[in-house]
N, CA, C and O atoms as a GROMACS GRO file, in nm:
protein
  332
    1MET      N    1   0.084  -0.118   0.000
    1MET     CA    2   0.000   0.000   0.000
    1MET      C    3   0.089   0.124   0.000
    1MET      O    4   0.183   0.134   0.079
    2ALA      N    5   0.059   0.220  -0.089
    2ALA     CA    6   0.137   0.343  -0.096
    2ALA      C    7   0.096   0.437   0.016
    2ALA      O    8  -0.022   0.451   0.049
    3ARG      N    9   0.197   0.501   0.074
    3ARG     CA   10   0.172   0.597   0.182
    3ARG      C   11   0.214   0.734   0.137
    3ARG      O   12   0.316   0.751   0.071
    4LEU      N   13   0.134   0.833   0.172
    4LEU     CA   14   0.166   0.972   0.143
    4LEU      C   15   0.141   1.051   0.270
    4LEU      O   16   0.030   1.048   0.324
    5ILE      N   17   0.243   1.121   0.318
    5ILE     CA   18   0.228   1.198   0.442
    5ILE      C   19   0.231   1.347   0.407
    5ILE      O   20   0.328   1.396   0.350
    6ILE      N   21   0.123   1.419   0.442
    6ILE     CA   22   0.110   1.561   0.413
    6ILE      C   23   0.067   1.632   0.541
    6ILE      O   24  -0.032   1.593   0.604
    7ASN      N   25   0.141   1.736   0.580
    7ASN     CA   26   0.104   1.816   0.697
    7ASN      C   27   0.069   1.731   0.818
    7ASN      O   28  -0.036   1.749   0.880
    8ASN      N   29   0.156   1.638   0.851
    8ASN     CA   30   0.137   1.549   0.966
    8ASN      C   31   0.014   1.461   0.956
    8ASN      O   32  -0.038   1.414   1.058
    9MET      N   33  -0.034   1.438   0.835
    9MET     CA   34  -0.145   1.346   0.813
    9MET      C   35  -0.100   1.242   0.711
    9MET      O   36  -0.029   1.274   0.616
   10GLU      N   37  -0.142   1.120   0.731
   10GLU     CA   38  -0.107   1.015   0.637
   10GLU      C   39  -0.226   0.988   0.546
   10GLU      O   40  -0.339   0.971   0.592
   11GLN      N   41  -0.200   0.983   0.418
   11GLN     CA   42  -0.306   0.956   0.320
   11GLN      C   43  -0.297   0.811   0.276
   11GLN      O   44  -0.191   0.764   0.235
   12ILE      N   45  -0.410   0.741   0.284
   12ILE     CA   46  -0.416   0.604   0.235
   12ILE      C   47  -0.543   0.589   0.152
   12ILE      O   48  -0.637   0.667   0.165
   13LYS      N   49  -0.545   0.488   0.067
   13LYS     CA   50  -0.666   0.458  -0.009
   13LYS      C   51  -0.730   0.336   0.055
   13LYS      O   52  -0.665   0.235   0.079
   14VAL      N   53  -0.860   0.347   0.082
   14VAL     CA   54  -0.936   0.235   0.140
   14VAL      C   55  -1.066   0.219   0.063
   14VAL      O   56  -1.111   0.312  -0.006
   15LYS      N   57  -1.124   0.104   0.074
   15LYS     CA   58  -1.249   0.073   0.004
   15LYS      C   59  -1.367   0.099   0.097
   15LYS      O   60  -1.366   0.059   0.214
   16LEU      N   61  -1.470   0.166   0.044
   16LEU     CA   62  -1.593   0.185   0.121
   16LEU      C   63  -1.667   0.052   0.126
   16LEU      O   64  -1.678  -0.018   0.025
   17ARG      N   65  -1.717   0.017   0.245
   17ARG     CA   66  -1.786  -0.112   0.262
   17ARG      C   67  -1.917  -0.091   0.339
   17ARG      O   68  -1.926  -0.005   0.426
   18LYS      N   69  -2.015  -0.171   0.304
   18LYS     CA   70  -2.146  -0.168   0.370
   18LYS      C   71  -2.128  -0.214   0.514
   18LYS      O   72  -2.062  -0.314   0.542
   19TRP      N   73  -2.188  -0.138   0.607
   19TRP     CA   74  -2.181  -0.172   0.748
   19TRP      C   75  -2.317  -0.139   0.809
   19TRP      O   76  -2.340  -0.026   0.852
   20GLY      N   77  -2.407  -0.237   0.812
   20GLY     CA   78  -2.544  -0.214   0.856
   20GLY      C   79  -2.613  -0.123   0.755
   20GLY      O   80  -2.613  -0.151   0.635
   21ASN      N   81  -2.672  -0.014   0.802
   21ASN     CA   82  -2.735   0.084   0.715
   21ASN      C   83  -2.638   0.195   0.675
   21ASN      O   84  -2.680   0.294   0.615
   22SER      N   85  -2.513   0.181   0.708
   22SER     CA   86  -2.413   0.284   0.681
   22SER      C   87  -2.304   0.230   0.589
   22SER      O   88  -2.310   0.115   0.544
   23ILE      N   89  -2.208   0.313   0.562
   23ILE     CA   90  -2.089   0.274   0.487
   23ILE      C   91  -1.969   0.301   0.578
   23ILE      O   92  -1.963   0.405   0.644
   24GLY      N   93  -1.875   0.209   0.581
   24GLY     CA   94  -1.758   0.225   0.666
   24GLY      C   95  -1.629   0.200   0.589
   24GLY      O   96  -1.631   0.156   0.475
   25VAL      N   97  -1.519   0.230   0.654
   25VAL     CA   98  -1.387   0.202   0.597
   25VAL      C   99  -1.307   0.121   0.698
   25VAL      O  100  -1.328   0.132   0.819
   26ILE      N  101  -1.217   0.042   0.648
   26ILE     CA  102  -1.128  -0.034   0.735
   26ILE      C  103  -0.989   0.023   0.718
   26ILE      O  104  -0.936   0.030   0.606
   27ILE      N  105  -0.930   0.065   0.829
   27ILE     CA  106  -0.794   0.121   0.826
   27ILE      C  107  -0.699   0.012   0.872
   27ILE      O  108  -0.715  -0.044   0.981
   28PRO      N  109  -0.598  -0.020   0.790
   28PRO     CA  110  -0.504  -0.126   0.827
   28PRO      C  111  -0.434  -0.097   0.960
   28PRO      O  112  -0.402   0.018   0.993
   29GLN      N  113  -0.410  -0.203   1.036
   29GLN     CA  114  -0.346  -0.193   1.168
   29GLN      C  115  -0.211  -0.121   1.160
   29GLN      O  116  -0.180  -0.037   1.244
   30GLU      N  117  -0.131  -0.154   1.057
   30GLU     CA  118   0.002  -0.090   1.047
   30GLU      C  119  -0.008   0.061   1.025
   30GLU      O  120   0.078   0.136   1.069
   31THR      N  121  -0.114   0.104   0.957
   31THR     CA  122  -0.135   0.248   0.938
   31THR      C  123  -0.168   0.313   1.071
   31THR      O  124  -0.115   0.419   1.104
   32LEU      N  125  -0.256   0.251   1.148
   32LEU     CA  126  -0.291   0.306   1.279
   32LEU      C  127  -0.170   0.313   1.371
   32LEU      O  128  -0.154   0.410   1.445
   33LYS      N  129  -0.086   0.211   1.367
   33LYS     CA  130   0.035   0.213   1.448
   33LYS      C  131   0.129   0.325   1.406
   33LYS      O  132   0.189   0.391   1.490
   34SER      N  133   0.141   0.346   1.274
   34SER     CA  134   0.235   0.447   1.224
   34SER      C  135   0.192   0.589   1.261
   34SER      O  136   0.275   0.679   1.268
   35VAL      N  137   0.062   0.610   1.284
   35VAL     CA  138   0.013   0.743   1.322
   35VAL      C  139  -0.026   0.748   1.470
   35VAL      O  140  -0.086   0.844   1.517
   36ASN      N  141   0.010   0.641   1.542
   36ASN     CA  142  -0.011   0.633   1.686
   36ASN      C  143  -0.158   0.651   1.725
   36ASN      O  144  -0.190   0.729   1.815
   37LYS      N  145  -0.247   0.580   1.656
   37LYS     CA  146  -0.391   0.583   1.687
   37LYS      C  147  -0.437   0.443   1.723
   37LYS      O  148  -0.380   0.344   1.676
   38LYS      N  149  -0.541   0.436   1.805
   38LYS     CA  150  -0.594   0.304   1.841
   38LYS      C  151  -0.746   0.309   1.846
   38LYS      O  152  -0.806   0.416   1.840
   39GLU      N  153  -0.806   0.193   1.858
   39GLU     CA  154  -0.952   0.180   1.860
   39GLU      C  155  -1.014   0.274   1.963
   39GLU      O  156  -0.966   0.285   2.076
   40GLY      N  157  -1.121   0.340   1.922
   40GLY     CA  158  -1.194   0.430   2.012
   40GLY      C  159  -1.154   0.575   2.000
   40GLY      O  160  -1.228   0.664   2.043
   41GLU      N  161  -1.037   0.601   1.943
   41GLU     CA  162  -0.995   0.741   1.925
   41GLU      C  163  -1.070   0.804   1.808
   41GLU      O  164  -1.110   0.735   1.714
   42ILE      N  165  -1.087   0.931   1.816
   42ILE     CA  166  -1.154   1.005   1.709
   42ILE      C  167  -1.048   1.056   1.612
   42ILE      O  168  -0.947   1.114   1.652
   43ILE      N  169  -1.075   1.034   1.483
   43ILE     CA  170  -0.985   1.084   1.379
   43ILE      C  171  -1.066   1.168   1.280
   43ILE      O  172  -1.189   1.161   1.278
   44GLU      N  173  -0.996   1.246   1.199
   44GLU     CA  174  -1.061   1.323   1.094
   44GLU      C  175  -1.048   1.250   0.963
   44GLU      O  176  -0.942   1.196   0.931
   45VAL      N  177  -1.156   1.247   0.886
   45VAL     CA  178  -1.154   1.185   0.754
   45VAL      C  179  -1.189   1.291   0.653
   45VAL      O  180  -1.295   1.354   0.662
   46LEU      N  181  -1.102   1.314   0.555
   46LEU     CA  182  -1.128   1.410   0.449
   46LEU      C  183  -1.175   1.334   0.327
   46LEU      O  184  -1.109   1.241   0.282
   47ILE      N  185  -1.289   1.373   0.272
   47ILE     CA  186  -1.344   1.307   0.154
   47ILE      C  187  -1.342   1.406   0.040
   47ILE      O  188  -1.408   1.510   0.047
   48PRO      N  189  -1.268   1.376  -0.068
   48PRO     CA  190  -1.262   1.471  -0.179
   48PRO      C  191  -1.396   1.483  -0.249
   48PRO      O  192  -1.465   1.384  -0.273
   49VAL      N  193  -1.432   1.606  -0.282
   49VAL     CA  194  -1.556   1.633  -0.354
   49VAL      C  195  -1.525   1.632  -0.502
   49VAL      O  196  -1.432   1.700  -0.546
   50GLN      N  197  -1.601   1.557  -0.578
   50GLN     CA  198  -1.581   1.553  -0.723
   50GLN      C  199  -1.685   1.642  -0.787
   50GLN      O  200  -1.805   1.621  -0.772
   51ASN      N  201  -1.635   1.742  -0.860
   51ASN     CA  202  -1.725   1.836  -0.925
   51ASN      C  203  -1.706   1.822  -1.075
   51ASN      O  204  -1.593   1.830  -1.124
   52ASP      N  205  -1.814   1.800  -1.147
   52ASP     CA  206  -1.807   1.783  -1.292
   52ASP      C  207  -1.778   1.914  -1.366
   52ASP      O  208  -1.729   1.912  -1.479
   53ASN      N  209  -1.808   2.025  -1.302
   53ASN     CA  210  -1.788   2.153  -1.369
   53ASN      C  211  -1.680   2.233  -1.298
   53ASN      O  212  -1.709   2.330  -1.228
   54VAL      N  213  -1.555   2.192  -1.316
   54VAL     CA  214  -1.443   2.253  -1.247
   54VAL      C  215  -1.426   2.400  -1.286
   54VAL      O  216  -1.400   2.484  -1.200
   55LEU      N  217  -1.441   2.432  -1.414
   55LEU     CA  218  -1.425   2.571  -1.457
   55LEU      C  219  -1.529   2.662  -1.393
   55LEU      O  220  -1.496   2.773  -1.351
   56LYS      N  221  -1.652   2.618  -1.386
   56LYS     CA  222  -1.756   2.699  -1.324
   56LYS      C  223  -1.724   2.720  -1.177
   56LYS      O  224  -1.745   2.828  -1.123
   57GLU      N  225  -1.674   2.615  -1.111
   57GLU     CA  226  -1.640   2.627  -0.970
   57GLU      C  227  -1.525   2.726  -0.951
   57GLU      O  228  -1.526   2.805  -0.856
   58MET      N  229  -1.426   2.722  -1.041
   58MET     CA  230  -1.311   2.810  -1.030
   58MET      C  231  -1.345   2.956  -1.060
   58MET      O  232  -1.301   3.047  -0.989
   59PHE      N  233  -1.424   2.978  -1.165
   59PHE     CA  234  -1.446   3.114  -1.212
   59PHE      C  235  -1.588   3.164  -1.188
   59PHE      O  236  -1.614   3.283  -1.207
   60GLY      N  237  -1.679   3.079  -1.148
   60GLY     CA  238  -1.817   3.119  -1.127
   60GLY      C  239  -1.886   3.142  -1.260
   60GLY      O  240  -1.832   3.107  -1.366
   61THR      N  241  -2.002   3.199  -1.256
   61THR     CA  242  -2.071   3.231  -1.380
   61THR      C  243  -2.035   3.374  -1.416
   61THR      O  244  -2.054   3.465  -1.336
   62PHE      N  245  -1.986   3.392  -1.535
   62PHE     CA  246  -1.940   3.523  -1.580
   62PHE      C  247  -2.026   3.566  -1.698
   62PHE      O  248  -2.044   3.490  -1.793
   63LYS      N  249  -2.079   3.685  -1.691
   63LYS     CA  250  -2.163   3.738  -1.798
   63LYS      C  251  -2.076   3.826  -1.888
   63LYS      O  252  -2.019   3.926  -1.843
   64PHE      N  253  -2.067   3.788  -2.015
   64PHE     CA  254  -1.993   3.867  -2.113
   64PHE      C  255  -2.083   3.974  -2.172
   64PHE      O  256  -2.205   3.956  -2.180
   65LYS      N  257  -2.024   4.086  -2.214
   65LYS     CA  258  -2.101   4.192  -2.278
   65LYS      C  259  -2.136   4.156  -2.422
   65LYS      O  260  -2.235   4.204  -2.476
   66LYS      N  261  -2.053   4.070  -2.483
   66LYS     CA  262  -2.076   4.025  -2.620
   66LYS      C  263  -2.104   3.876  -2.618
   66LYS      O  264  -2.065   3.806  -2.524
   67PRO      N  265  -2.171   3.826  -2.722
   67PRO     CA  266  -2.190   3.681  -2.731
   67PRO      C  267  -2.053   3.610  -2.743
   67PRO      O  268  -1.961   3.663  -2.806
   68VAL      N  269  -2.042   3.495  -2.684
   68VAL     CA  270  -1.915   3.421  -2.682
   68VAL      C  271  -1.866   3.390  -2.822
   68VAL      O  272  -1.746   3.398  -2.849
   69ASP      N  273  -1.958   3.353  -2.914
   69ASP     CA  274  -1.913   3.320  -3.050
   69ASP      C  275  -1.851   3.442  -3.118
   69ASP      O  276  -1.758   3.427  -3.197
   70LYS      N  277  -1.900   3.562  -3.089
   70LYS     CA  278  -1.841   3.684  -3.146
   70LYS      C  279  -1.701   3.708  -3.087
   70LYS      O  280  -1.609   3.746  -3.159
   71ILE      N  281  -1.688   3.686  -2.959
   71ILE     CA  282  -1.557   3.702  -2.894
   71ILE      C  283  -1.457   3.603  -2.954
   71ILE      O  284  -1.343   3.640  -2.982
   72MET      N  285  -1.500   3.478  -2.974
   72MET     CA  286  -1.412   3.376  -3.030
   72MET      C  287  -1.369   3.413  -3.172
   72MET      O  288  -1.253   3.392  -3.208
   73LYS      N  289  -1.460   3.467  -3.253
   73LYS     CA  290  -1.425   3.510  -3.389
   73LYS      C  291  -1.324   3.623  -3.386
   73LYS      O  292  -1.232   3.626  -3.467
   74GLU      N  293  -1.340   3.716  -3.292
   74GLU     CA  294  -1.243   3.827  -3.277
   74GLU      C  295  -1.105   3.773  -3.239
   74GLU      O  296  -1.004   3.819  -3.290
   75ILE      N  297  -1.102   3.676  -3.150
   75ILE     CA  298  -0.975   3.616  -3.108
   75ILE      C  299  -0.910   3.546  -3.226
   75ILE      O  300  -0.790   3.561  -3.250
   76ASP      N  301  -0.990   3.467  -3.302
   76ASP     CA  302  -0.936   3.399  -3.420
   76ASP      C  303  -0.879   3.499  -3.521
   76ASP      O  304  -0.772   3.477  -3.577
   77LYS      N  305  -0.951   3.608  -3.543
   77LYS     CA  306  -0.907   3.710  -3.638
   77LYS      C  307  -0.776   3.774  -3.591
   77LYS      O  308  -0.685   3.797  -3.670
   78GLU      N  309  -0.768   3.801  -3.462
   78GLU     CA  310  -0.646   3.861  -3.406
   78GLU      C  311  -0.528   3.764  -3.416
   78GLU      O  312  -0.417   3.806  -3.449
   79LEU      N  313  -0.551   3.637  -3.388
   79LEU     CA  314  -0.444   3.538  -3.398
   79LEU      C  315  -0.398   3.518  -3.542
   79LEU      O  316  -0.279   3.502  -3.567
   80ASP      N  317  -0.492   3.519  -3.637
   80ASP     CA  318  -0.456   3.505  -3.779
   80ASP      C  319  -0.367   3.620  -3.824
   80ASP      O  320  -0.278   3.600  -3.907
   81GLY      N  321  -0.388   3.738  -3.772
   81GLY     CA  322  -0.306   3.853  -3.807
   81GLY      C  323  -0.165   3.846  -3.753
   81GLY      O  324  -0.075   3.913  -3.804
   82LYS      N  325  -0.144   3.764  -3.650
   82LYS     CA  326  -0.011   3.752  -3.586
   82LYS      C  327   0.069   3.637  -3.647
   82LYS      O  328   0.186   3.619  -3.612
   83ARG      N  329   0.010   3.560  -3.737
   83ARG     CA  330   0.082   3.444  -3.791
   83ARG      C  331   0.157   3.480  -3.914
   83ARG      O  332   0.224   3.395  -3.973
   0.00000   0.00000   0.00000
């Protein structure tokens, strides 16, 4: 298993598993030993959020004064002049 340690936290990949009406993860014993944790202790779990629209998340919704196709034609025309 590959280990990655970032800011005093160890990153591991584990499989989500059904546990009653919930979903759980199993953390290998050697990982718990390496971070000095044991059963019953509270730990933090970070779950990455997957967003299909990364550009919208980064830049938000931006309203242009001109239609996008007109802007693209202007850019193409400007680039053709520089070639």
